[in-house]
N, C-alpha and C positions, 0 to 999 in steps of 0.2 A: 477593706470587709465592705462586702455587700451591704450598701442599706437601706434601709425599711422601705423607703420609698421601692426601689431595683428588687425586694424583697417581695413585695406584695401582691406587684406586676408578672415575679418570676410563679409567685403560688396561686395566684388566680385568673391567671390568662385567659385558662377555659372556663369557671365557673364562677363568675366574682360575686363574692357578697356588699356589702357598706364598710366602709373607712370604718365606722367607728368599732363592728365587732374584730374587724385585726389589730385595731390600736390594742382593744381590751386583751384580747388573746396572746400577744406579743404581750402584755402588762403582766401575766402570768407565767413569762419562760424566765428560767438565769441565763445569765451567761456562762459558761464554760472553758476555760481554756486546757486544751492536749497535747502532748508532746506528740511528736511524731512519734508511732509504733503502740504506743499505749493502746488500752483497750477502752472504749465509753462504753461499749455493752460485755461482759465476758459469756462465753458457753455455758449453759448449765446453769445460768443466774436469772432469776426474774428481772425487768425492769419494765414498768410501767410509763416510762421518757418517751414520747418523741424529739429526736435531737433534728434543730433547722442546722443545715448548715449556712454558715457566715462568712468563712474564709478559711482556705486550705479543703482537702481532701479526706474524705472517709471512703475507707469498702466494708464490705461484711465478707468475713473469710473463715474455714476452717480447713484445719487437717485428717487428711487419712491418706493410709498406703505409703507412710513417710514422707508425702508432698504438701504443697498450700495448695488449696483450692478457694481461690475468687469470688464470690458471688456476685457482687458489684461493684460499683466505686458510684459516692456523690460528692458532687458539687456542691460552692454555692448556688444558696434555690436550693435543694435537695433537704428529704426527707430519710432521714438513718433513724430505726430502730430496730428492735426487734418484735417481729408479728406473730412470733408465735405465743410472746409474753399479751402484744397487747389481744390479741381476737382470742386465746386461749385460754389466758392466763398459767402458762406452762413457760418452763427454762426455754432460755435464749437456742436453737441453733446453734448459732451460728457465731461467732465474736465481731463484734461491729468494733473496727481501731482507725484510730486516728492515724489516718496513713503520710500525713504530715502534718507541721502544727496546725492545728486545727481549733477554731472557736466554732460552738453551736449555742445556740438556742434550744435549751429543755427546759419541753413543756410535758407537763402529765397527762394521759389520756382521760382522766377525769374530770381536765379541763374540756377537752375536745368536747365530748361526751354532755357533758351539763350545757354547752351553746348549744351545739346540735336541739337539744332539748327544749331550748328556747328561741331557736330563727331555724326556721326551716330551710335557707338561701345558705346557711351556717352549713347545716346537714347536709343539705344537694353537694355540695363543696366538699366535704367531709366524703361524702360517699363517693364523689369525682377521685379522690385522693387515692382510697382501698383501688376500684380501680386498674388507678397506674400504676398502682404496684403489681398488681397483678401483670399488667399487661408486658410490665421489664423484664419478667420471667419468661413470658409469652415469647417476647423478641427475643432474647438471649438465646434463645433456638434457632433461629435463624442465624445466628453466626456458629455458631460451634454443629451444624452439619457441612460437613464435606473431610474433603482431607484435608493437613493443614494450613495449604496454600488456601486452600477455600474456605477454610476459617481467616486467616487472615486479611485474604482481599472483602469476607463481608465486613468485615471490624472497620477495615477501613472507610466501604462507602453508609456503614452503617452508625459507626463510633467515634469519626476520626479524634474528636479533641483528644479519646485516649492515648491514641499514636502521639499526639504532642505532648502531652504532658504526665504519662503514666511510664516509668521506665520500665525497662525490657521484661526481666523476672518477676514484674507483675501482672504482663501483658501476658506471657508466657502458661502465668496460674491461669488468668482468666479466660483463656484460651483452652488451656487444656490440652498444650502440646509445650513440649520440650524446650529451653532457652535456646541450646544448640540449634534447634530447627530453627525456629522465631530468625535466631544472627539470619541464617541464610536466607529466608529470606524476606527482609529489610536488606539484605545487600543485593541494588538490582543486578548489578551483573552475575552474581551468582545463579542468580531467579532466570535470567535470561539465557545466560548457556543452557541452565537445566533444562529451555522451554527446545532450542538449539535440537539437546541431546535426545528429544525424544521424537 
């Protein structure tokens, strides 16, 4: 499990705030354990907690047209939450699930807001975090543009950790392509043959 020292470094490298404030925030958290594929936040429910991944992997996912669509993956040191609930008080639009056996620290949003009201440095950090969530969505567009081959190449370039850690079915769901197509793309011989034929 990622240590508190590593966690603080991961969360505050862009916008640091005092150690005592980080410690106070973590003291408000509750450590929760989830088995693989168990929902942390269910679609259609309201959950005002922010989940900090300490061990394992989390993903945001929804089903449409009989297919799974993976929105994001979160690794140790990342946040996961229903931004629909946190920002608007509305039910979650996607399911946040433990993709593997996972440990998270759950902290209610009201604790973030309370600390932000008391500390300008903490509020700046919290603002940076929300901007980071928006950037993640925007960055994904650079991966999902083009053909299946171009999407896969963009994923290798921008998110190589996914290729190493995530099963092929989930990667296909993330890229929005068929699993059989992704299998062919992952086979260097078939890819090189296809290029020669062109």
